[in-house]
C-alpha positions, 0 to 999 in steps of 0.5 A, spaced: 718 750 414 711 747 417 709 747 424 707 741 426 702 744 432 707 745 436 707 753 440 710 758 435 717 761 438 716 768 435 723 773 436 722 780 435 726 785 431 726 792 433 723 796 439 720 802 435 713 804 436 709 799 433 712 794 437 713 797 444 706 799 444 702 794 440 706 787 439 709 787 446 702 789 449 699 783 445 704 778 446 700 774 452 694 774 446 697 770 441 694 763 441 699 758 440 705 762 440 709 766 444 715 772 444 721 768 447 726 774 445 727 781 442 732 785 438 733 792 437 740 795 436 738 802 440 739 801 448 734 806 450 728 802 446 732 796 448 732 798 455 724 800 455 723 793 452 726 790 457 721 794 462 715 791 458 717 784 457 722 782 462 721 775 461 723 775 453 730 774 451 734 781 449 738 781 443 743 787 442 743 785 434 737 782 431 743 777 427 743 773 434 736 772 435 736 770 427 742 764 429 737 761 434 734 755 430 729 754 435 725 761 433 719 760 428 718 766 426 719 773 426 715 779 427 719 785 423 719 792 426 725 795 424 726 802 421 723 803 414 730 803 411 732 797 414 725 793 412 729 789 406 736 787 410 733 785 416 727 781 411 732 778 407 737 775 414 731 772 416 728 769 409 735 766 410 735 763 416 729 760 415 724 764 419 717 766 417 716 774 418 710 778 419 713 785 416 710 792 418 708 797 412 712 800 408 713 793 405 721 797 403 723 803 401 727 803 394 724 798 388 730 795 387 730 792 394 722 791 394 724 787 388 729 783 391 725 782 397 719 779 393 723 774 389 726 772 396 720 770 399 718 767 393 724 762 392 723 760 400 717 758 401 716 761 408 710 765 410 711 772 409 705 776 412 704 784 411 702 788 417 696 791 413 692 790 420 685 794 418 684 788 413 682 785 420 679 790 423 672 788 424 668 793 421 672 793 415 670 786 415 664 787 415 664 793 410 668 788 405 663 782 406 656 787 405 660 790 398 661 783 396 654 781 398 652 787 392 649 791 398 651 797 395 650 795 387 654 796 382 661 799 385 661 807 384 667 810 388 671 809 395 673 816 399 677 814 405 680 819 410 686 817 415 689 822 420 693 822 427 695 827 432 701 824 436 699 819 441 699 822 448 703 818 453 708 816 448 716 817 449 717 820 441 725 819 443 725 812 442 720 812 436 721 812 428 715 816 426 716 822 421 722 822 417 719 819 411 712 822 410 705 821 410 706 816 403 709 812 407 707 813 414 700 812 412 699 811 405 701 804 405 694 802 409 690 806 404 693 804 398 692 796 400 684 797 403 684 801 396 686 794 392 682 790 399 675 794 398 675 794 391 678 787 389 682 790 383 689 793 382 692 801 382 693 802 374 693 810 375 695 815 381 696 822 383 698 825 388 699 832 392 702 833 398 703 839 403 708 840 408 704 843 415 707 841 421 713 836 417 715 834 411 710 832 407 705 829 413 699 831 408 698 828 401 692 827 397 692 821 393 687 820 388 687 812 384 684 810 378 683 802 379 684 797 373 676 796 373 677 805 371 674 805 379 675 812 383 679 811 389 680 819 394 684 818 400 686 823 405 692 822 410 695 826 414 700 826 420 699 832 424 691 833 424 685 829 428 684 822 430 680 819 425 679 814 419 673 813 415 672 809 409 666 810 405 664 806 399 660 809 395 655 804 390 648 805 385 644 802 390 647 807 396 653 808 400 656 804 406 661 808 411 664 806 418 669 810 422 674 806 425 676 811 431 669 814 433 662 808 431 662 802 433 659 800 427 657 801 419 651 805 416 647 804 410 645 811 406 639 808 402 639 810 395 633 813 396 630 817 403 625 813 405 620 811 412 626 806 413 632 811 412 633 812 419 633 804 420 638 804 414 643 808 417 643 805 424 644 798 420 650 794 424 651 799 430 646 796 434 649 789 438 656 792 438 658 791 445 663 786 443 667 790 438 667 796 444 670 791 449 674 789 443 677 796 442 677 798 449 683 792 450 686 793 444 692 798 443 691 805 440 684 801 440 685 798 433 683 791 434 686 790 427 693 789 430 691 783 434 687 780 428 692 780 423 698 777 427 694 772 429 692 771 422 700 770 421 700 766 426 695 761 423 698 760 416 705 758 420 701 753 423 697 751 416 703 751 413 698 756 407 701 763 404 697 768 408 693 774 405 695 780 405 703 776 403 708 780 401 706 780 394 700 785 396 706 789 400 710 788 393 703 791 389 703 797 394 711 798 394 708 800 386 703 805 387 708 808 392 712 808 386 708 811 382 705 816 387 713 819 388 713 819 381 707 824 381 710 828 386 715 830 382 712 830 376 705 834 378 702 829 374 699 823 374 703 817 373 701 810 371 704 804 376 708 800 372 707 792 373 713 787 374 
């Protein structure tokens, strides 16, 4: 289904933490699109959504929302274990889909959703919002331009503490551990920033305040490049990305810094200026962070990219294929957690 330039009518399936704090917060910033309906089975979450968006039609079942033929696209933010069922229903109803991570819970679900999407001709976009963070976009462009020379390795760390002021009784975090809560973002960044696929993974979990709430992921890409990611859901607020090359290192901290820093291969008189590269003149980014939910501007950029794809009738990236590839890495990580050794990523 191709939108012919009219306003895109959007439905929201599920009203958990991201839906309440991000998508409903951003709804008036979607250019050429309007959130017209939402659906939530839990009464407490449904009432909270109604308070935040009283002008939006509310349903107690997402099936009722999908029956509305005037709705063009849906954002799916239901519990992880319902991702596959809700996505398959939305595709069957002819709706373009923006799906929050993770793609699915099981491999069987991942295959069914990927195949249904491919056969549908509809836009299927993954909520890998960090691809659209301005700092990640700049880092990616700098790597492609060869600023760091030949790629050597990539390190990331992603951790958060429970968000203050959040009513955790109406959210769904914590039951699947860091692999499903945070891991998909770092796996996707590994694929995005290296332009490569993961061929082998070694996953080491640790339970600190919750089951498997901390995880070390060591990934080997098809090119041989090494990636190491540390994720934790019970630590400090941090999301740091460090890309090493033969000519230097690019670093961005999405939580604390307004720009990229570049550390040249050799120190010299211009070292200080190089380290401050990208950190000057970032007033626009600072303002964008201040008005973005959780100070993450990639949320809005990601949904806008999806809506642009719906409007043009072209597939978006990251697509459901990216979600599927990420799930294959998660499957290998699960095997690694069980076996205690590195495991190959199986291609399907």
